[in-house]
C-alpha positions in Angstrom: -22.7 -19.5 4.0 -20.0 -18.8 6.6 -21.1 -18.0 10.1 -20.1 -14.7 11.6 -17.5 -16.2 13.9 -15.8 -18.0 10.9 -15.8 -14.7 8.9 -14.2 -12.8 11.8 -11.5 -15.5 12.2 -10.8 -15.4 8.5 -10.4 -11.6 8.6 -8.1 -11.9 11.6 -6.1 -14.4 9.6 -5.8 -12.0 6.6 -4.7 -9.2 8.9 -2.1 -11.4 10.6 -0.8 -12.5 7.2 -0.5 -8.8 6.2 1.4 -8.0 9.4 3.8 -10.9 8.8 4.4 -10.0 5.2 4.9 -6.3 6.0 7.3 -7.2 8.8 9.3 -9.5 6.6 9.4 -6.9 3.8 10.6 -4.2 6.2 13.3 -6.5 7.4 14.5 -7.0 3.9 14.6 -3.2 3.3 16.5 -2.5 6.5 19.1 -5.2 5.7 19.4 -3.8 2.2 20.1 -0.3 3.5 22.6 -1.4 6.2 24.7 -3.6 4.0 24.4 -1.7 0.7 23.6 -5.0 -1.0 21.1 -5.1 -3.8 18.3 -7.5 -2.9 15.6 -8.3 -5.5 12.4 -6.5 -4.3 8.8 -7.4 -5.1 8.5 -3.9 -6.6 11.2 -1.7 -8.0 9.6 1.6 -6.8 11.5 2.1 -3.5 9.6 2.0 -0.3 6.6 4.3 -0.8 4.2 1.5 -1.6 5.2 -0.4 1.6 5.3 2.7 3.8 2.0 4.0 2.6 0.4 0.6 3.1 1.8 0.4 6.6 0.4 3.9 7.4 -3.1 2.9 6.2 -2.9 -0.3 8.2 -2.0 1.5 11.4 -3.7 4.9 11.1 -6.4 4.3 8.5 -7.1 6.5 5.5 -7.2 5.7 1.7 -4.2 4.2 0.0 -3.6 5.9 -3.4 -1.4 4.6 -6.2 -0.6 6.9 -9.1 2.1 9.2 -10.5 3.6 12.4 -9.4 6.0 14.9 -11.0 9.5 14.6 -9.5 12.1 17.3 -9.9 14.9 14.8 -9.0 13.8 12.4 -11.8 12.8 15.3 -14.1 9.5 13.7 -14.9 6.6 11.6 -13.7 7.3 8.7 -11.4 5.1 5.9 -9.9 4.2 6.7 -6.4 1.9 5.8 -3.4 0.4 8.1 -0.9 -2.4 8.3 1.7 -5.5 10.4 1.8 -6.2 11.0 5.5 -9.7 11.2 6.9 -9.3 14.9 7.4 -8.6 15.4 3.6 -4.9 16.0 4.0 -2.2 13.9 2.3 0.5 11.8 4.0 3.5 11.4 1.7 5.7 8.4 2.5 8.8 9.9 0.8 8.9 12.9 3.2 7.1 11.1 6.0 5.0 14.2 6.4 1.4 15.5 6.0 0.4 18.3 3.7 -2.7 20.0 2.4 -4.4 19.2 -0.9 -3.2 22.6 -2.2 0.4 21.8 -1.3 0.1 18.3 -2.8 -1.2 19.7 -6.1 2.3 21.1 -6.7 3.5 17.6 -7.7 0.6 17.2 -10.1 -0.7 13.8 -8.8 -2.6 11.6 -11.2 -4.6 8.9 -9.4 -4.6 5.4 -10.9 -6.2 3.4 -8.0 -7.4 3.8 -4.5 -8.2 1.3 -1.8 -9.4 1.1 1.8 -7.7 -0.7 4.7 -9.8 -3.8 4.1 -9.2 -3.9 0.4 -5.5 -3.3 1.1 -5.4 -6.4 3.4 -7.0 -8.6 0.8 -4.7 -7.3 -2.0 -1.6 -7.9 0.1 -2.5 -11.4 1.2 -3.6 -12.5 -2.3 -0.7 -10.9 -4.2 2.0 -11.1 -1.6 3.3 -7.6 -2.2 2.3 -4.0 -1.4 1.6 -2.7 -4.9 1.1 -1.5 -7.4 -1.4 -4.3 -8.3 -2.3 -5.5 -11.7 -5.9 -5.8 -12.8 -5.6 -9.6 -12.4 -4.4 -9.2 -8.8 -7.3 -7.0 -8.1 -9.8 -9.5 -9.5 -8.2 -12.3 -7.5 -8.7 -10.3 -4.3 -12.3 -9.6 -5.3 -12.9 -13.3 -5.8 -11.4 -14.0 -2.4 -13.8 -11.4 -0.9 -16.8 -13.0 -2.6 -15.9 -16.4 -1.1 -16.2 -14.7 2.4 -19.8 -13.9 1.7 
């Protein structure tokens, strides 16, 4: 069984890998916007998954993946958002916080939730910020079991 010091250094490694991946992905996005060049992205859902993941990594909260109703798209779209500790919602699309009542207007349907630690494992094992398949979630769980 791993000693506590080994576990802590492994967790630090995972967190550092997450920071590196997030930084690289943000760099790709900024280059994409500034040059108006289409760059293949790990997910085709815009930046809400990355932005919501970054918010959880920095501020905490629960990362949520699901669907919402979009007037612009005239239907349901895949989306990521954050449930803050105070119960309010942080929406990466508007970069703002709203109440549960206000959020209900977009008719959110939750598909998956994860904590900051789960998020770190998922990003490191899958090399993207979501949404994750069931296989990717199982791979992250196996990695956690190896830690003890």
